[in-house]
C-alpha positions as CSV (number, residue, x, y, z in Angstrom):
1,M,102.6,-35.3,-19.5
2,N,100.3,-33.9,-17.2
3,Q,97.6,-33.5,-19.5
4,K,94.6,-32.3,-17.3
5,V,91.4,-34.0,-18.6
6,K,88.5,-32.3,-18.7
7,Q,85.1,-34.0,-18.1
8,S,82.1,-33.0,-18.8
9,G,78.9,-33.6,-17.0
10,F,76.4,-32.3,-13.9
11,T,78.0,-31.9,-10.2
12,I,75.2,-32.9,-8.0
13,V,74.6,-29.7,-7.3
14,E,73.1,-29.2,-10.2
15,L,71.1,-32.3,-10.4
16,L,69.8,-31.7,-6.9
17,I,68.4,-28.1,-8.2
18,V,66.8,-29.0,-11.2
19,I,65.3,-32.1,-9.1
20,V,63.3,-29.7,-6.5
21,V,62.7,-27.5,-9.0
22,I,61.2,-30.3,-11.2
23,G,59.2,-31.4,-7.7
24,I,58.0,-27.7,-7.3
25,L,56.6,-27.6,-10.7
26,A,54.7,-31.2,-10.1
27,A,53.2,-29.9,-6.4
28,L,51.5,-26.8,-8.9
29,V,50.3,-29.3,-11.1
30,I,48.6,-31.6,-9.1
31,T,47.1,-28.6,-6.8
32,T,45.9,-27.1,-9.9
33,F,44.4,-30.3,-11.1
34,T,42.5,-31.3,-8.1
35,G,40.9,-27.9,-8.0
36,I,39.9,-27.8,-11.6
37,Q,38.2,-31.4,-10.7
38,K,36.4,-30.4,-7.6
39,R,35.0,-27.2,-9.6
40,A,33.8,-29.6,-12.4
41,R,32.1,-32.0,-10.3
42,D,30.6,-28.8,-8.5
43,T,29.2,-27.6,-11.4
44,E,27.9,-31.4,-12.5
45,R,25.6,-31.0,-8.7
46,Q,24.3,-28.0,-10.3
47,T,22.8,-28.9,-13.1
48,D,21.9,-32.0,-12.3
49,I,19.4,-30.9,-9.7
50,K,18.6,-28.1,-12.2
51,A,17.0,-30.9,-14.4
52,L,15.8,-32.9,-11.1
53,H,14.0,-29.7,-11.0
54,G,12.7,-29.5,-14.1
55,Q,11.8,-33.0,-14.3
56,M,9.3,-32.7,-10.7
57,E,8.1,-29.4,-12.3
58,A,6.7,-31.4,-15.7
59,Y,5.2,-34.0,-13.2
60,Y,3.8,-31.6,-11.3
61,A,2.0,-30.0,-14.7
62,Q,0.7,-33.0,-15.5
63,N,-0.5,-34.5,-12.3
64,G,-1.1,-31.5,-9.8
65,R,1.5,-33.1,-6.5
66,Y,4.6,-33.6,-7.0
67,P,6.6,-37.6,-6.9
68,T,7.1,-39.1,-3.7
69,L,11.0,-39.8,-2.7
70,A,10.1,-43.5,-3.2
71,N,8.3,-42.5,-6.8
72,I,11.5,-41.1,-8.1
73,N,13.9,-44.2,-6.2
74,D,11.8,-46.4,-8.4
75,A,13.1,-47.0,-11.8
76,T,10.0,-48.5,-12.9
77,W,7.8,-45.7,-11.8
78,R,10.2,-42.6,-13.4
79,S,10.7,-45.0,-16.7
80,N,6.4,-45.1,-17.0
81,N,6.1,-40.9,-15.5
82,V,9.0,-39.1,-16.0
83,K,10.5,-40.4,-19.1
84,G,12.8,-37.3,-19.6
85,L,15.0,-37.5,-16.2
86,D,18.5,-39.2,-17.2
87,V,19.2,-41.9,-14.2
88,E,22.9,-40.0,-14.3
89,A,21.1,-37.4,-12.8
90,L,20.5,-38.9,-9.6
91,R,23.6,-40.0,-9.0
92,D,26.3,-37.2,-7.0
93,P,29.4,-37.4,-9.3
94,K,31.5,-39.0,-6.6
95,G,28.4,-40.7,-5.2
96,S,27.9,-44.9,-6.3
97,A,23.8,-44.9,-5.9
98,N,21.3,-43.5,-8.6
99,T,19.2,-42.6,-5.8
100,L,18.3,-39.5,-3.9
101,V,18.0,-39.1,0.0
102,D,15.3,-37.6,2.2
103,A,18.3,-35.8,4.2
104,V,21.4,-33.5,3.3
105,Q,24.8,-35.9,2.8
106,A,27.8,-35.8,1.2
107,D,28.0,-37.8,-2.5
108,A,24.3,-37.9,-2.6
109,Y,21.4,-35.4,-3.3
110,A,18.8,-35.1,-1.1
111,Y,15.1,-34.6,-1.8
112,E,12.8,-33.5,0.7
113,V,9.0,-33.9,-0.1
114,L,6.4,-32.4,1.9
115,A,2.6,-31.8,1.9
116,S,1.3,-27.9,2.3
117,D,1.1,-28.1,5.5
118,D,5.0,-29.1,6.1
119,S,3.7,-32.5,7.1
120,A,4.9,-36.2,5.2
121,C,3.1,-36.8,2.6
122,D,2.3,-40.2,0.3
123,N,0.1,-38.8,-2.6
124,S,-2.5,-42.0,-1.7
125,T,-3.4,-39.7,1.7
126,V,-2.0,-36.2,1.3
127,D,-1.1,-35.3,-1.9
128,C,3.0,-33.7,-2.0
129,A,2.7,-30.3,-2.2
130,K,6.5,-29.5,-2.1
131,Y,9.9,-29.8,-2.1
132,V,13.2,-28.5,-1.7
133,L,16.7,-30.3,-3.8
134,T,20.0,-30.2,-2.6
135,A,23.1,-31.2,-3.2
136,T,26.6,-30.7,-0.7
137,L,29.5,-28.9,-2.7
138,E,32.9,-30.0,-2.4
139,S,34.3,-26.4,-2.6
140,G,32.0,-26.1,0.6
141,G,28.1,-25.5,1.5
142,T,25.2,-26.8,0.2
143,Y,23.6,-26.2,-2.6
144,F,19.9,-25.2,-2.1
145,A,19.3,-24.9,-5.8
146,K,15.5,-25.5,-6.2
147,S,12.1,-25.9,-4.7
148,N,8.9,-26.5,-5.9
149,L,7.4,-23.2,-7.7
150,N,4.0,-23.7,-6.5
C-alpha cells in the first residue's frame, strides 16, 4: 500500500538556470542589434553627405559658385536650383529637421560655406567659393566627408 508516485516536472533550480540563460541570450541579441543599427545610420550619414556633395558640385559647375546655407535650407530655392536633391538627404537619421546647420553638431549635417579668402559669403556681393560638409557619427568622431573640389 505504500506506493510512491513519481511526479514529473522541473525543479526550481532547473527553471532558474533556463531563465538566466534566456536572459543572457536576449542581452547579447539586443546589444548586437543596437550596434548594427548604429552602423546603418552612420552609413546613411555618409551616403547623404556624398549626395549633397554631388549636388553642390553640379550647382557650382552651372553657376560658378556654391549655394549659401540659406539657399540650401529654402525649399523653393532648392526646387528651382538643385532639382536632383532629395530633401531627405538634408536630415540626419536621428534628426528631425530637413535643414543643414552652420556648425558641427550631433543629429544634424553641417554645411560651412565661405568665400575664397575664408570670409563670409552671400553670393550677391561675395561669391561662395568653398565649403565643407560634415556629419557626426554615432560610432565616434566626425565625418568630414566632402569639401569643394575647386
